[in-house]
C-alpha positions as CSV (number, residue, x, y, z in Angstrom):
1,M,0.0,0.0,0.0
2,A,1.5,3.5,-0.9
3,K,1.8,5.8,1.9
4,T,-1.6,7.5,2.9
5,N,-3.1,9.2,5.8
6,Q,-4.0,6.8,8.6
7,F,-7.8,7.9,8.4
8,M,-7.9,7.4,4.7
9,A,-6.3,4.0,5.2
10,L,-9.1,3.2,7.7
11,A,-11.6,4.5,4.8
12,L,-9.9,2.0,2.3
13,D,-10.2,-1.1,4.6
14,E,-13.9,-0.3,5.2
15,A,-14.2,0.2,1.3
16,R,-12.6,-3.5,1.1
17,A,-14.6,-4.7,3.9
18,A,-17.9,-3.3,2.1
19,G,-16.9,-5.1,-0.9
20,A,-16.4,-8.4,0.7
21,R,-20.0,-8.2,1.8
22,G,-21.3,-7.4,-1.9
23,E,-21.5,-3.8,-1.6
24,V,-19.9,-1.3,-3.7
25,P,-16.6,-0.8,-1.9
26,I,-16.7,2.8,-0.5
27,G,-15.5,3.2,2.9
28,A,-16.0,6.6,5.2
29,V,-14.4,7.7,8.4
30,V,-15.3,10.7,10.4
31,V,-12.4,11.9,12.7
32,F,-13.2,14.7,15.8
33,D,-10.3,16.0,17.6
34,N,-7.8,13.9,15.8
35,A,-9.6,10.6,16.8
36,V,-11.8,8.3,14.9
37,V,-15.4,8.8,16.1
38,A,-17.2,6.5,13.3
39,K,-16.3,4.6,10.4
40,A,-18.7,2.8,7.8
41,G,-18.8,1.0,4.4
42,N,-21.6,1.4,2.1
43,R,-24.6,-0.7,3.3
44,T,-27.4,-0.2,0.9
45,R,-27.9,-3.7,-0.3
46,E,-27.4,-5.1,3.4
47,D,-30.0,-2.7,4.8
48,N,-32.2,-2.5,2.0
49,D,-31.6,1.2,2.1
50,V,-30.7,3.6,-0.8
51,T,-29.7,6.1,1.7
52,A,-27.1,3.9,3.4
53,H,-24.1,5.3,1.6
54,A,-20.8,5.0,3.6
55,E,-20.8,9.1,4.1
56,V,-24.3,8.9,5.5
57,V,-23.7,5.8,7.7
58,A,-20.7,7.3,9.2
59,I,-22.1,10.7,9.6
60,R,-25.1,9.0,11.5
61,L,-22.8,6.8,13.8
62,A,-20.8,10.1,14.4
63,A,-23.9,12.2,15.5
64,A,-25.1,9.4,17.8
65,T,-21.5,9.1,19.3
66,L,-21.2,12.9,19.7
67,G,-24.7,13.5,20.7
68,N,-25.0,16.5,18.1
69,E,-26.5,16.5,14.6
70,R,-23.9,19.0,13.9
71,L,-20.5,18.0,13.4
72,M,-18.7,21.2,13.4
73,G,-14.8,20.8,13.6
74,A,-15.1,17.2,12.4
75,D,-13.3,15.9,9.2
76,L,-14.7,13.4,6.9
77,Y,-12.4,10.8,4.8
78,V,-14.1,9.0,1.9
79,T,-12.7,6.5,-0.8
80,L,-15.0,8.3,-3.7
81,E,-16.2,11.7,-4.3
82,P,-19.4,11.9,-3.0
83,C,-22.9,12.0,-4.6
84,T,-25.3,14.8,-4.5
85,M,-27.2,12.9,-1.5
86,C,-23.9,12.6,0.5
87,A,-22.8,16.0,-0.2
88,A,-26.0,17.5,1.0
89,A,-25.7,15.5,4.3
90,I,-21.7,16.6,4.7
91,S,-23.3,20.3,4.1
92,F,-26.1,19.7,6.8
93,A,-23.8,17.9,9.1
94,R,-21.5,20.9,9.0
95,I,-18.1,18.8,8.7
96,R,-15.1,21.0,8.8
97,R,-13.0,19.3,5.8
98,L,-13.7,16.7,3.3
99,Y,-11.2,14.3,2.1
100,Y,-11.8,11.9,-0.9
101,G,-9.7,9.3,-2.8
102,A,-11.2,8.7,-6.5
103,E,-13.0,11.3,-8.5
104,D,-16.3,10.4,-9.7
105,P,-16.9,11.8,-13.1
106,K,-20.6,10.1,-13.3
107,G,-21.9,10.4,-10.0
108,G,-20.0,13.0,-8.0
109,A,-21.1,16.0,-6.9
110,V,-18.2,17.8,-5.2
111,D,-15.7,18.4,-8.4
112,N,-18.1,16.9,-11.1
113,G,-21.6,16.9,-11.6
114,V,-23.7,19.7,-9.7
115,R,-20.6,20.7,-7.6
116,F,-23.0,21.0,-4.6
117,F,-20.9,23.1,-2.3
118,S,-20.3,25.8,-5.1
119,Q,-24.0,26.3,-5.3
120,P,-25.7,29.4,-4.0
121,T,-28.1,27.5,-2.1
122,C,-25.5,25.4,-0.3
123,H,-25.6,26.9,3.5
124,H,-22.0,25.0,4.6
125,S,-19.3,24.4,2.4
126,P,-16.4,22.2,3.9
127,E,-12.9,22.5,2.7
128,V,-12.3,20.0,0.1
129,Y,-9.2,18.0,-0.5
130,S,-9.2,15.5,-3.1
131,A,-7.0,12.7,-4.7
132,L,-6.1,11.3,-1.1
133,A,-4.6,7.8,-2.0
134,E,-6.6,7.9,-5.3
135,S,-4.9,5.2,-7.1
136,E,-5.8,3.0,-4.2
137,A,-9.3,4.1,-3.7
138,S,-9.6,3.7,-7.9
139,D,-8.0,0.2,-8.0
140,I,-10.6,-1.1,-5.1
141,L,-13.4,0.0,-7.2
142,K,-12.0,-1.4,-10.7
143,D,-11.1,-4.3,-9.2
144,F,-14.6,-4.9,-7.4
145,F,-16.5,-4.3,-10.8
146,R,-14.0,-6.2,-13.0
147,A,-14.6,-9.4,-10.8
148,R,-18.4,-8.9,-11.2
149,R,-18.2,-8.7,-14.9
150,V,-16.3,-12.0,-14.8
151,D,-18.6,-13.6,-12.5
152,E,-21.8,-12.6,-14.7
153,G,-20.0,-13.3,-18.1
């Protein structure tokens, strides 16, 4: 594994675990005061819940752990550029910083697509840092979908 941030390394572990469960391999970690307060992988299939993206699940867990729906001062590490739904959750939770791995030109909403945080209707925009462990995050997704195509072929 290439040298990476310890929190992104945990998000990558969550992504691998999600993939092993048959979920799209995306992982997320919420950090507050330099400590992990929540981590999750996608659970949409497991929970039969289209909103159970890694980011949303991690935000829910962090809010429960911290006893506050506002996560001001918290940072989120996620392996893939968040979609519009997740970007909205990040904004509403008042996440301080967003770090993500791979870009998602098709479904991303931060640096691609609707660019949610740049919209005038967005009430809170986190600082955004992209391409953290980008190759590894991308490889996890590519390997997952490549294996799916082989299994179905």
